[in-house]
BASEBA-878828 format. One record per residue: residue number from 1; residue in one letter; x, z, y of N, C-alpha, C, O, CB in turn. Coordinates in Angstrom, 3 decimals, m for minus. Glycine has a CB too. Layout:
% residues N
+-----+---------+----------+----------+----------+----------+----------+----------+----------+----------+----------+----------+----------+----------+----------+----------+----------+
: num : residuo :       nu :       nw :       nv :      cau :      caw :      cav :       cu :       cw :       cv :       ou :       ow :       ov :      cbu :      cbw :      cbv :
+-----+---------+----------+----------+----------+----------+----------+----------+----------+----------+----------+----------+----------+----------+----------+----------+----------+
: NUM :       a :        X :        Z :        Y :        X :        Z :        Y :        X :        Z :        Y :        X :        Z :        Y :        X :        Z :        Y :
...
+-----+---------+----------+----------+----------+----------+----------+----------+----------+----------+----------+----------+----------+----------+----------+----------+----------+
END
This chain:
% residues 130
+-----+---------+----------+----------+----------+----------+----------+----------+----------+----------+----------+----------+----------+----------+----------+----------+----------+
: num : residuo :       nu :       nw :       nv :      cau :      caw :      cav :       cu :       cw :       cv :       ou :       ow :       ov :      cbu :      cbw :      cbv :
+-----+---------+----------+----------+----------+----------+----------+----------+----------+----------+----------+----------+----------+----------+----------+----------+----------+
:   1 :       m :  110.345 :   59.637 :   90.334 :  110.481 :   60.994 :   90.844 :  109.829 :   61.963 :   89.867 :  108.679 :   61.773 :   89.472 :  109.850 :   61.124 :   92.253 :
:   2 :       n :  110.548 :   62.982 :   89.485 :  110.053 :   63.955 :   88.525 :  109.421 :   65.131 :   89.272 :  110.106 :   65.869 :   89.980 :  111.195 :   64.442 :   87.594 :
:   3 :       q :  108.124 :   65.292 :   89.106 :  107.406 :   66.339 :   89.830 :  107.212 :   67.563 :   88.935 :  106.829 :   67.438 :   87.772 :  106.041 :   65.816 :   90.332 :
:   4 :       i :  107.474 :   68.728 :   89.481 :  107.299 :   69.967 :   88.725 :  105.839 :   70.397 :   88.829 :  105.251 :   70.395 :   89.911 :  108.253 :   71.092 :   89.249 :
:   5 :       n :  105.275 :   70.761 :   87.702 :  103.887 :   71.221 :   87.654 :  103.778 :   72.564 :   88.366 :  104.611 :   73.450 :   88.173 :  103.386 :   71.333 :   86.186 :
:   6 :       q :  102.745 :   72.706 :   89.187 :  102.512 :   73.950 :   89.930 :  102.369 :   75.162 :   89.012 :  102.657 :   76.285 :   89.427 :  101.265 :   73.816 :   90.787 :
:   7 :       t :  101.935 :   74.954 :   87.784 :  101.647 :   76.069 :   86.885 :  102.850 :   76.496 :   86.053 :  102.741 :   77.464 :   85.301 :  100.517 :   75.700 :   85.972 :
:   8 :       d :  104.009 :   75.809 :   86.155 :  105.168 :   76.181 :   85.357 :  105.506 :   77.658 :   85.548 :  105.599 :   78.155 :   86.671 :  106.371 :   75.306 :   85.725 :
:   9 :       q :  105.687 :   78.341 :   84.425 :  106.084 :   79.739 :   84.410 :  105.076 :   80.701 :   85.045 :  105.443 :   81.834 :   85.355 :  107.380 :   79.875 :   85.101 :
:  10 :       k :  103.862 :   80.304 :   85.244 :  102.855 :   81.190 :   85.833 :  102.170 :   81.974 :   84.713 :  101.641 :   81.395 :   83.764 :  101.805 :   80.376 :   86.665 :
:  11 :       t :  102.189 :   83.286 :   84.840 :  101.541 :   84.149 :   83.863 :  100.234 :   84.667 :   84.455 :  100.181 :   85.076 :   85.615 :  102.472 :   85.326 :   83.450 :
:  12 :       i :   99.197 :   84.643 :   83.651 :   97.908 :   85.180 :   84.076 :   97.557 :   86.346 :   83.163 :   97.535 :   86.212 :   81.940 :   96.791 :   84.082 :   84.046 :
:  13 :       l :   97.285 :   87.486 :   83.777 :   96.867 :   88.671 :   83.038 :   95.351 :   88.603 :   82.893 :   94.629 :   88.492 :   83.884 :   97.319 :   89.999 :   83.761 :
:  14 :       v :   94.876 :   88.671 :   81.655 :   93.450 :   88.527 :   81.366 :   92.920 :   89.814 :   80.739 :   93.360 :   90.216 :   79.662 :   93.196 :   87.319 :   80.426 :
:  15 :       a :   91.971 :   90.458 :   81.420 :   91.338 :   91.677 :   80.905 :   89.924 :   91.320 :   80.452 :   88.942 :   91.520 :   81.166 :   91.314 :   92.821 :   81.994 :
:  16 :       v :   89.867 :   90.786 :   79.243 :   88.605 :   90.387 :   78.604 :   88.737 :   90.822 :   77.148 :   89.564 :   90.275 :   76.418 :   88.317 :   88.806 :   78.739 :
:  17 :       t :   87.938 :   91.795 :   76.712 :   88.100 :   92.294 :   75.345 :   87.302 :   91.512 :   74.308 :   87.629 :   91.573 :   73.123 :   87.700 :   93.734 :   75.286 :
:  18 :       d :   86.274 :   90.786 :   74.713 :   85.500 :   89.968 :   73.781 :   86.406 :   88.855 :   73.259 :   86.819 :   87.981 :   74.022 :   84.215 :   89.379 :   74.467 :
:  19 :       i :   86.718 :   88.885 :   71.954 :   87.706 :   87.974 :   71.376 :   87.293 :   86.507 :   71.506 :   88.142 :   85.649 :   71.753 :   87.927 :   88.315 :   69.914 :
:  20 :       f :   86.019 :   86.212 :   71.346 :   85.588 :   84.822 :   71.426 :   85.693 :   84.294 :   72.853 :   86.134 :   83.165 :   73.070 :   84.155 :   84.681 :   70.918 :
:  21 :       f :   85.293 :   85.099 :   73.811 :   85.374 :   84.685 :   75.203 :   86.831 :   84.622 :   75.649 :   87.225 :   83.713 :   76.379 :   84.575 :   85.645 :   76.102 :
:  22 :       y :   87.633 :   85.597 :   75.204 :   89.057 :   85.588 :   75.530 :   89.717 :   84.317 :   74.995 :   90.515 :   83.695 :   75.696 :   89.754 :   86.840 :   74.953 :
:  23 :       t :   89.394 :   83.930 :   73.775 :   89.976 :   82.743 :   73.169 :   89.646 :   81.496 :   73.985 :   90.492 :   80.621 :   74.167 :   89.479 :   82.583 :   71.733 :
:  24 :       k :   88.426 :   81.424 :   74.466 :   88.017 :   80.297 :   75.310 :   88.855 :   80.268 :   76.591 :   89.341 :   79.212 :   76.997 :   86.506 :   80.390 :   75.653 :
:  25 :       v :   89.018 :   81.429 :   77.222 :   89.812 :   81.536 :   78.449 :   91.264 :   81.164 :   78.157 :   91.861 :   80.353 :   78.866 :   89.727 :   82.970 :   79.040 :
:  26 :       r :   91.816 :   81.757 :   77.119 :   93.217 :   81.502 :   76.749 :   93.468 :   80.024 :   76.499 :   94.416 :   79.452 :   77.036 :   93.594 :   82.306 :   75.505 :
:  27 :       d :   92.620 :   79.404 :   75.684 :   92.815 :   77.991 :   75.340 :   92.726 :   77.088 :   76.567 :   93.511 :   76.151 :   76.714 :   91.783 :   77.555 :   74.305 :
:  28 :       a :   91.772 :   77.374 :   77.440 :   91.608 :   76.561 :   78.651 :   92.830 :   76.677 :   79.558 :   93.306 :   75.676 :   80.094 :   90.342 :   76.985 :   79.416 :
:  29 :       l :   93.333 :   77.892 :   79.727 :   94.452 :   78.095 :   80.641 :   95.786 :   77.658 :   80.045 :   96.645 :   77.143 :   80.760 :   94.529 :   79.547 :   81.040 :
:  30 :       m :   95.964 :   77.858 :   78.755 :   97.198 :   77.412 :   78.122 :   97.293 :   75.889 :   78.160 :   98.387 :   75.338 :   78.284 :   97.275 :   77.920 :   76.673 :
:  31 :       a :   96.160 :   75.211 :   78.054 :   96.141 :   73.752 :   78.136 :   96.614 :   73.274 :   79.511 :   97.090 :   72.148 :   79.651 :   94.727 :   73.219 :   77.848 :
:  32 :       k :   96.482 :   74.135 :   80.523 :   96.935 :   73.803 :   81.880 :   98.377 :   74.263 :   82.129 :   98.898 :   74.095 :   83.232 :   96.002 :   74.439 :   82.916 :
:  33 :       g :   99.011 :   74.833 :   81.124 :  100.404 :   75.225 :   81.246 :  100.653 :   76.673 :   81.644 :  101.793 :   77.050 :   81.917 :  101.049 :   74.361 :   82.218 :
:  34 :       y :   99.610 :   77.484 :   81.680 :   99.781 :   78.889 :   82.033 :  100.176 :   79.707 :   80.810 :   99.809 :   79.371 :   79.684 :   98.495 :   79.449 :   82.654 :
:  35 :       k :  100.918 :   80.773 :   81.035 :  101.213 :   81.750 :   79.994 :  100.164 :   82.852 :   80.154 :   99.865 :   83.264 :   81.274 :  102.707 :   82.319 :   80.103 :
:  36 :       i :   99.613 :   83.323 :   79.054 :   98.550 :   84.320 :   79.102 :   99.047 :   85.644 :   78.544 :   99.676 :   85.700 :   77.487 :   97.315 :   83.837 :   78.322 :
:  37 :       e :   98.754 :   86.691 :   79.269 :   99.034 :   88.058 :   78.823 :   97.680 :   88.751 :   78.760 :   96.929 :   88.740 :   79.736 :  100.054 :   88.822 :   79.796 :
:  38 :       r :   97.368 :   89.350 :   77.622 :   96.046 :   89.959 :   77.449 :   96.110 :   91.477 :   77.561 :   96.987 :   92.119 :   76.983 :   95.454 :   89.564 :   76.097 :
:  39 :       a :   95.175 :   92.038 :   78.308 :   95.017 :   93.491 :   78.391 :   93.809 :   93.865 :   77.548 :   92.675 :   93.529 :   77.888 :   94.848 :   93.978 :   79.884 :
:  40 :       r :   94.057 :   94.560 :   76.450 :   92.966 :   94.945 :   75.539 :   92.431 :   96.346 :   75.829 :   91.275 :   96.654 :   75.541 :   93.444 :   94.874 :   74.093 :
:  41 :       l :   93.287 :   97.187 :   76.401 :   92.942 :   98.581 :   76.666 :   93.128 :   98.881 :   78.144 :   93.863 :   98.182 :   78.842 :   93.799 :   99.536 :   75.805 :
:  42 :       q :   92.469 :   99.910 :   78.608 :   92.561 :  100.301 :   80.021 :   94.017 :  100.493 :   80.452 :   94.437 :  100.001 :   81.500 :   91.767 :  101.594 :   80.268 :
:  43 :       e :   94.778 :  101.216 :   79.626 :   96.163 :  101.500 :   79.991 :   97.059 :  100.256 :   79.939 :   98.138 :  100.248 :   80.532 :   96.722 :  102.568 :   79.074 :
:  44 :       d :   96.619 :   99.204 :   79.234 :   97.377 :   97.948 :   79.192 :   97.435 :   97.274 :   80.560 :   98.409 :   96.592 :   80.879 :   96.758 :   96.994 :   78.173 :
:  45 :       i :   96.401 :   97.463 :   81.358 :   96.291 :   96.717 :   82.614 :   97.461 :   97.018 :   83.548 :   98.161 :   96.100 :   83.976 :   94.970 :   97.047 :   83.312 :
:  46 :       a :   97.677 :   98.272 :   83.862 :   98.774 :   98.631 :   84.766 :  100.126 :   98.317 :   84.140 :  101.021 :   97.802 :   84.810 :   98.700 :  100.118 :   85.136 :
:  47 :       e :  100.276 :   98.627 :   82.854 :  101.550 :   98.402 :   82.172 :  101.904 :   96.913 :   82.152 :  103.020 :   96.531 :   82.504 :  101.494 :   98.953 :   80.737 :
:  48 :       k :  100.957 :   96.083 :   81.741 :  101.233 :   94.648 :   81.647 :  101.333 :   93.998 :   83.025 :  102.049 :   93.011 :   83.196 :  100.149 :   93.958 :   80.828 :
:  49 :       a :  100.626 :   94.542 :   83.994 :  100.740 :   94.014 :   85.358 :  102.155 :   94.221 :   85.887 :  102.683 :   93.364 :   86.595 :   99.711 :   94.691 :   86.296 :
:  50 :       s :  102.773 :   95.353 :   85.549 :  104.121 :   95.607 :   86.054 :  105.197 :   94.887 :   85.231 :  106.211 :   94.470 :   85.789 :  104.394 :   97.104 :   86.062 :
:  51 :       t :  104.997 :   94.736 :   83.929 :  106.024 :   94.099 :   83.101 :  105.926 :   92.579 :   83.057 :  106.950 :   91.901 :   82.967 :  105.944 :   94.633 :   81.709 :
:  52 :       a :  104.729 :   92.039 :   83.116 :  104.551 :   90.583 :   82.995 :  104.676 :   89.854 :   84.328 :  104.810 :   88.630 :   84.348 :  103.200 :   90.280 :   82.387 :
:  53 :       a :  104.634 :   90.579 :   85.439 :  104.671 :   89.987 :   86.780 :  103.701 :   88.814 :   86.880 :  104.115 :   87.683 :   87.131 :  106.098 :   89.525 :   87.129 :
:  54 :       p :  102.411 :   89.083 :   86.683 :  101.437 :   87.992 :   86.677 :  101.265 :   87.331 :   88.043 :  101.495 :   87.940 :   89.088 :  100.106 :   88.506 :   86.201 :
:  55 :       s :  100.853 :   86.068 :   87.998 :  100.557 :   85.316 :   89.218 :   99.097 :   85.474 :   89.593 :   98.702 :   85.184 :   90.723 :  100.901 :   83.829 :   89.042 :
:  56 :       a :   98.288 :   85.938 :   88.636 :   96.861 :   86.168 :   88.877 :   96.338 :   87.110 :   87.798 :   96.961 :   87.308 :   86.755 :   96.057 :   84.819 :   88.883 :
:  57 :       f :   95.174 :   87.684 :   88.087 :   94.531 :   88.621 :   87.170 :   93.081 :   88.192 :   87.024 :   92.385 :   87.966 :   88.013 :   94.640 :   90.106 :   87.681 :
:  58 :       i :   92.633 :   88.083 :   85.777 :   91.230 :   87.756 :   85.489 :   90.589 :   88.987 :   84.885 :   91.132 :   89.598 :   83.964 :   91.102 :   86.519 :   84.524 :
:  59 :       l :   89.416 :   89.351 :   85.417 :   88.771 :   90.595 :   85.014 :   87.278 :   90.399 :   84.781 :   86.561 :   89.861 :   85.625 :   88.998 :   91.669 :   86.068 :
:  60 :       n :   86.831 :   90.849 :   83.619 :   85.407 :   90.859 :   83.292 :   84.833 :   92.172 :   83.815 :   85.120 :   93.241 :   83.276 :   85.162 :   90.699 :   81.736 :
:  61 :       m :   84.028 :   92.087 :   84.860 :   83.465 :   93.294 :   85.479 :   82.447 :   93.990 :   84.577 :   82.115 :   95.154 :   84.803 :   82.810 :   92.940 :   86.807 :
:  62 :       n :   81.951 :   93.289 :   83.558 :   80.940 :   93.860 :   82.665 :   81.498 :   94.276 :   81.303 :   80.733 :   94.562 :   80.381 :   79.826 :   92.867 :   82.463 :
:  63 :       d :   82.802 :   94.309 :   81.175 :   83.404 :   94.647 :   79.887 :   83.114 :   96.101 :   79.558 :   83.444 :   96.994 :   80.339 :   84.930 :   94.386 :   79.900 :
:  64 :       e :   82.504 :   96.343 :   78.414 :   82.124 :   97.705 :   78.032 :   83.310 :   98.546 :   77.588 :   83.217 :   99.773 :   77.565 :   81.103 :   97.661 :   76.928 :
:  65 :       r :   84.423 :   97.911 :   77.235 :   85.575 :   98.654 :   76.753 :   86.603 :   98.950 :   77.839 :   87.539 :   99.719 :   77.619 :   86.227 :   97.897 :   75.647 :
:  66 :       l :   86.430 :   98.340 :   79.010 :   87.346 :   98.563 :   80.121 :   86.546 :   98.989 :   81.347 :   85.430 :   98.517 :   81.560 :   88.183 :   97.287 :   80.420 :
:  67 :       d :   87.108 :   99.863 :   82.134 :   86.480 :  100.244 :   83.398 :   87.066 :   99.331 :   84.473 :   88.154 :   99.583 :   84.991 :   86.717 :  101.779 :   83.739 :
:  68 :       a :   86.337 :   98.276 :   84.796 :   86.831 :   97.260 :   85.725 :   87.150 :   97.847 :   87.096 :   88.154 :   97.485 :   87.709 :   85.808 :   96.144 :   85.869 :
:  69 :       f :   86.308 :   98.741 :   87.573 :   86.547 :   99.328 :   88.892 :   87.806 :  100.183 :   88.907 :   88.568 :  100.163 :   89.874 :   85.350 :  100.164 :   89.322 :
:  70 :       q :   88.021 :  100.931 :   87.833 :   89.248 :  101.725 :   87.728 :   90.462 :  100.800 :   87.682 :   91.489 :  101.090 :   88.294 :   89.210 :  102.635 :   86.469 :
:  71 :       a :   90.344 :   99.682 :   86.954 :   91.444 :   98.715 :   86.868 :   91.796 :   98.180 :   88.256 :   92.971 :   98.070 :   88.609 :   91.070 :   97.547 :   85.924 :
:  72 :       l :   90.773 :   97.852 :   89.034 :   91.004 :   97.347 :   90.386 :   91.676 :   98.403 :   91.267 :   92.610 :   98.102 :   92.010 :   89.682 :   96.899 :   91.017 :
:  73 :       e :   91.190 :   99.635 :   91.176 :   91.774 :  100.713 :   91.971 :   93.234 :  100.947 :   91.594 :   94.076 :  101.178 :   92.462 :   90.970 :  102.003 :   91.790 :
:  74 :       t :   93.531 :  100.888 :   90.296 :   94.898 :  101.075 :   89.813 :   95.811 :   99.981 :   90.348 :   96.901 :  100.266 :   90.843 :   94.932 :  101.090 :   88.277 :
:  75 :       l :   95.369 :   98.729 :   90.251 :   96.191 :   97.616 :   90.721 :   96.409 :   97.674 :   92.230 :   97.523 :   97.458 :   92.707 :   95.546 :   96.289 :   90.341 :
:  76 :       k :   95.371 :   97.959 :   92.963 :   95.481 :   97.974 :   94.419 :   96.290 :   99.166 :   94.928 :   96.776 :   99.148 :   96.059 :   94.100 :   97.992 :   95.040 :
:  77 :       a :   96.437 :  100.202 :   94.096 :   97.249 :  101.365 :   94.471 :   98.744 :  101.070 :   94.320 :   99.576 :  101.756 :   94.914 :   96.864 :  102.585 :   93.612 :
:  78 :       d :   99.083 :  100.054 :   93.530 :  100.474 :   99.667 :   93.296 :  100.898 :   98.698 :   94.396 :  100.321 :   97.619 :   94.524 :  100.655 :   99.021 :   91.879 :
:  79 :       a :  101.886 :   99.065 :   95.180 :  102.321 :   98.239 :   96.313 :  102.677 :   96.815 :   95.897 :  102.424 :   95.866 :   96.639 :  103.516 :   98.880 :   96.993 :
:  80 :       g :  103.259 :   96.669 :   94.722 :  103.649 :   95.350 :   94.251 :  102.482 :   94.481 :   93.804 :  102.627 :   93.268 :   93.654 :  104.606 :   95.492 :   93.132 :
:  81 :       m :  101.334 :   95.097 :   93.592 :  100.167 :   94.362 :   93.099 :   99.096 :   94.148 :   94.172 :   98.096 :   93.476 :   93.916 :   99.563 :   95.097 :   91.925 :
:  82 :       k :   99.287 :   94.700 :   95.348 :   98.266 :   94.612 :   96.397 :   97.855 :   93.181 :   96.718 :   96.697 :   92.930 :   97.054 :   98.767 :   95.276 :   97.649 :
:  83 :       t :   98.786 :   92.247 :   96.618 :   98.485 :   90.857 :   96.968 :   98.193 :   89.977 :   95.754 :   98.019 :   88.766 :   95.892 :   99.636 :   90.271 :   97.741 :
:  84 :       l :   98.139 :   90.575 :   94.582 :   97.855 :   89.807 :   93.365 :   96.462 :   89.178 :   93.451 :   95.478 :   89.893 :   93.644 :   97.963 :   90.714 :   92.108 :
:  85 :       p :   96.362 :   87.849 :   93.311 :   95.041 :   87.217 :   93.323 :   94.231 :   87.668 :   92.108 :   94.728 :   87.667 :   90.982 :   95.172 :   85.675 :   93.341 :
:  86 :       i :   92.978 :   88.052 :   92.353 :   92.119 :   88.535 :   91.273 :   90.854 :   87.690 :   91.221 :   90.133 :   87.551 :   92.209 :   91.768 :   90.035 :   91.467 :
:  87 :       l :   90.606 :   87.130 :   90.041 :   89.385 :   86.384 :   89.767 :   88.544 :   87.247 :   88.834 :   88.964 :   87.560 :   87.720 :   89.690 :   84.966 :   89.136 :
:  88 :       a :   87.364 :   87.624 :   89.291 :   86.485 :   88.469 :   88.476 :   85.177 :   87.741 :   88.234 :   84.796 :   86.831 :   88.971 :   86.229 :   89.838 :   89.162 :
:  89 :       f :   84.502 :   88.168 :   87.180 :   83.175 :   87.617 :   86.910 :   82.264 :   88.719 :   86.410 :   82.707 :   89.695 :   85.804 :   83.248 :   86.465 :   85.880 :
:  90 :       a :   80.972 :   88.539 :   86.681 :   79.964 :   89.530 :   86.304 :   78.630 :   88.827 :   86.117 :   78.465 :   87.661 :   86.475 :   79.851 :   90.656 :   87.375 :
:  91 :       n :   77.691 :   89.557 :   85.553 :   76.335 :   89.013 :   85.431 :   75.808 :   88.721 :   86.829 :   75.963 :   89.540 :   87.735 :   75.386 :   90.004 :   84.669 :
:  92 :       h :   75.198 :   87.582 :   87.005 :   74.807 :   87.125 :   88.345 :   73.822 :   88.031 :   89.062 :   73.770 :   88.029 :   90.292 :   74.220 :   85.770 :   88.248 :
:  93 :       e :   73.042 :   88.802 :   88.323 :   72.037 :   89.654 :   88.971 :   72.593 :   90.988 :   89.462 :   71.869 :   91.767 :   90.082 :   70.905 :   89.913 :   88.015 :
:  94 :       e :   73.859 :   91.258 :   89.195 :   74.456 :   92.549 :   89.555 :   75.075 :   92.515 :   90.956 :   76.297 :   92.503 :   91.105 :   75.521 :   92.943 :   88.524 :
:  95 :       v :   74.234 :   92.501 :   91.957 :   74.678 :   92.418 :   93.348 :   75.615 :   93.563 :   93.709 :   76.614 :   93.344 :   94.394 :   73.478 :   92.419 :   94.284 :
:  96 :       d :   75.313 :   94.777 :   93.262 :   76.170 :   95.928 :   93.572 :   77.574 :   95.746 :   93.006 :   78.560 :   96.101 :   93.651 :   75.551 :   97.217 :   93.021 :
:  97 :       t :   77.660 :   95.192 :   91.802 :   78.964 :   94.947 :   91.187 :   79.751 :   93.945 :   92.026 :   80.939 :   94.142 :   92.280 :   78.801 :   94.430 :   89.734 :
:  98 :       f :   79.089 :   92.869 :   92.458 :   79.752 :   91.862 :   93.290 :   80.270 :   92.496 :   94.576 :   81.421 :   92.282 :   94.956 :   78.786 :   90.700 :   93.617 :
:  99 :       n :   79.424 :   93.274 :   95.246 :   79.805 :   93.899 :   96.517 :   80.937 :   94.902 :   96.345 :   81.873 :   94.936 :   97.144 :   78.604 :   94.588 :   97.141 :
: 100 :       r :   80.849 :   95.712 :   95.307 :   81.890 :   96.725 :   95.081 :   83.222 :   96.066 :   94.724 :   84.278 :   96.509 :   95.176 :   81.463 :   97.699 :   93.960 :
: 101 :       a :   83.171 :   95.006 :   93.911 :   84.398 :   94.292 :   93.536 :   85.071 :   93.701 :   94.777 :   86.289 :   93.791 :   94.930 :   84.085 :   93.171 :   92.510 :
: 102 :       k :   84.277 :   93.100 :   95.654 :   84.836 :   92.537 :   96.893 :   85.454 :   93.641 :   97.747 :   86.525 :   93.455 :   98.325 :   83.741 :   91.788 :   97.696 :
: 103 :       a :   84.783 :   94.781 :   97.826 :   85.289 :   95.904 :   98.623 :   86.612 :   96.435 :   98.068 :   87.440 :   96.959 :   98.813 :   84.251 :   97.034 :   98.668 :
: 104 :       l :   86.804 :   96.296 :   96.753 :   88.033 :   96.770 :   96.117 :   89.139 :   95.710 :   96.131 :   90.214 :   95.929 :   95.571 :   87.744 :   97.193 :   94.684 :
: 105 :       g :   88.882 :   94.580 :   96.760 :   89.945 :   93.600 :   96.939 :   89.975 :   92.422 :   95.992 :   90.986 :   91.724 :   95.923 :   91.196 :   94.270 :   96.841 :
: 106 :       v :   88.898 :   92.174 :   95.255 :   88.853 :   91.003 :   94.387 :   88.901 :   89.751 :   95.264 :   88.181 :   89.649 :   96.257 :   87.569 :   91.013 :   93.486 :
: 107 :       t :   89.748 :   88.813 :   94.890 :   89.899 :   87.584 :   95.665 :   88.635 :   86.741 :   95.591 :   88.165 :   86.217 :   96.600 :   91.102 :   86.777 :   95.166 :
: 108 :       k :   88.084 :   86.616 :   94.372 :   86.872 :   85.827 :   94.164 :   86.121 :   86.408 :   92.974 :   86.712 :   86.695 :   91.933 :   87.207 :   84.315 :   93.933 :
: 109 :       i :   84.816 :   86.576 :   93.138 :   83.969 :   87.020 :   92.029 :   82.826 :   86.025 :   91.894 :   82.191 :   85.630 :   92.872 :   83.428 :   88.482 :   92.260 :
: 110 :       v :   82.588 :   85.635 :   90.647 :   81.567 :   84.636 :   90.351 :   80.725 :   85.100 :   89.168 :   81.059 :   86.071 :   88.490 :   82.210 :   83.260 :   90.056 :
: 111 :       s :   79.633 :   84.388 :   88.939 :   78.805 :   84.696 :   87.769 :   79.548 :   84.285 :   86.499 :   80.456 :   83.456 :   86.537 :   77.426 :   83.975 :   87.856 :
: 112 :       r :   79.153 :   84.869 :   85.395 :   79.772 :   84.530 :   84.107 :   79.614 :   83.041 :   83.814 :   80.540 :   82.403 :   83.311 :   79.149 :   85.368 :   82.965 :
: 113 :       n :   78.439 :   82.484 :   84.129 :   78.201 :   81.054 :   83.874 :   79.136 :   80.179 :   84.700 :   79.717 :   79.225 :   84.183 :   76.741 :   80.691 :   84.183 :
: 114 :       e :   79.280 :   80.504 :   85.984 :   80.187 :   79.725 :   86.829 :   81.620 :   79.873 :   86.337 :   82.376 :   78.902 :   86.314 :   80.078 :   80.168 :   88.304 :
: 115 :       f :   81.990 :   81.081 :   85.945 :   83.338 :   81.317 :   85.416 :   83.592 :   80.421 :   84.211 :   84.639 :   79.781 :   84.117 :   83.526 :   82.803 :   85.029 :
: 116 :       s :   82.632 :   80.378 :   83.291 :   82.786 :   79.569 :   82.081 :   82.906 :   78.082 :   82.388 :   83.720 :   77.378 :   81.792 :   81.615 :   79.800 :   81.151 :
: 117 :       s :   82.098 :   77.621 :   83.311 :   82.068 :   76.182 :   83.574 :   83.183 :   75.702 :   84.505 :   83.547 :   74.526 :   84.469 :   80.741 :   75.810 :   84.162 :
: 118 :       r :   83.729 :   76.589 :   85.337 :   84.721 :   76.170 :   86.334 :   86.039 :   76.942 :   86.234 :   86.779 :   77.026 :   87.215 :   84.148 :   76.339 :   87.724 :
: 119 :       l :   86.335 :   77.494 :   85.085 :   87.484 :   78.381 :   84.912 :   88.777 :   77.843 :   85.514 :   89.394 :   78.511 :   86.343 :   87.694 :   78.643 :   83.460 :
: 120 :       k :   89.191 :   76.663 :   85.116 :   90.479 :   76.129 :   85.585 :   90.496 :   75.957 :   87.100 :   91.480 :   76.307 :   87.752 :   90.776 :   74.787 :   84.907 :
: 121 :       d :   89.431 :   75.427 :   87.657 :   89.360 :   75.245 :   89.110 :   89.385 :   76.583 :   89.838 :   90.052 :   76.727 :   90.863 :   88.096 :   74.470 :   89.488 :
: 122 :       l :   88.656 :   77.563 :   89.306 :   88.607 :   78.877 :   89.944 :   89.978 :   79.551 :   89.955 :   90.367 :   80.162 :   90.950 :   87.595 :   79.770 :   89.231 :
: 123 :       v :   90.699 :   79.439 :   88.856 :   92.049 :   80.030 :   88.777 :   92.940 :   79.409 :   89.837 :   93.669 :   80.111 :   90.536 :   92.670 :   79.828 :   87.364 :
: 124 :       e :   92.880 :   78.094 :   89.952 :   93.721 :   77.427 :   90.944 :   93.277 :   77.759 :   92.366 :   94.108 :   77.842 :   93.270 :   93.695 :   75.915 :   90.729 :
: 125 :       e :   91.984 :   77.949 :   92.568 :   91.498 :   78.345 :   93.891 :   92.092 :   79.685 :   94.319 :   92.567 :   79.822 :   95.447 :   89.965 :   78.424 :   93.894 :
: 126 :       v :   92.068 :   80.673 :   93.424 :   92.566 :   81.998 :   93.808 :   94.088 :   82.036 :   93.885 :   94.648 :   82.788 :   94.683 :   92.077 :   83.049 :   92.820 :
: 127 :       m :   94.765 :   81.232 :   93.064 :   96.234 :   81.264 :   93.058 :   96.841 :   80.423 :   94.179 :   97.846 :   80.806 :   94.778 :   96.758 :   80.775 :   91.718 :
: 128 :       f :   96.230 :   79.290 :   94.453 :   96.862 :   78.349 :   95.378 :   96.024 :   78.095 :   96.623 :   96.376 :   77.250 :   97.446 :   97.128 :   77.041 :   94.677 :
: 129 :       n :   94.908 :   78.828 :   96.767 :   94.016 :   78.638 :   97.917 :   93.675 :   77.170 :   98.147 :   93.721 :   76.660 :   99.266 :   94.651 :   79.214 :   99.171 :
: 130 :       v :   93.330 :   76.513 :   97.040 :   92.995 :   75.070 :   97.093 :   91.721 :   74.859 :   97.867 :   91.275 :   73.722 :   98.023 :   92.848 :   74.478 :   95.674 :
+-----+---------+----------+----------+----------+----------+----------+----------+----------+----------+----------+----------+----------+----------+----------+----------+----------+
END
């Protein structure tokens, strides 16, 4: 019996501007069969979210080049993106960031360390409610 992989044709939009960290995320997810679309600029987020039809969105809440909260507000304002699973990460001591991200509709927010160590599992948790 030929089983189709759950990740076939799944695109993940990644808003992480740090090239080294992005490369780690990209390599880990591509190894699992995901297609990666990268948002490098604030305006890329809404544009790529509408054109790439992502299955999930990964967001660095501490990215200095992107306004993560604005990105969340933009996505949640788009009717087609309201249900998009969002995996976010932030510095673990930033309780306000965690609370605000949850209030804006982030599916799951974790510390940067947990994100790094459990990336593949976390993506599948938010996408497939494993």
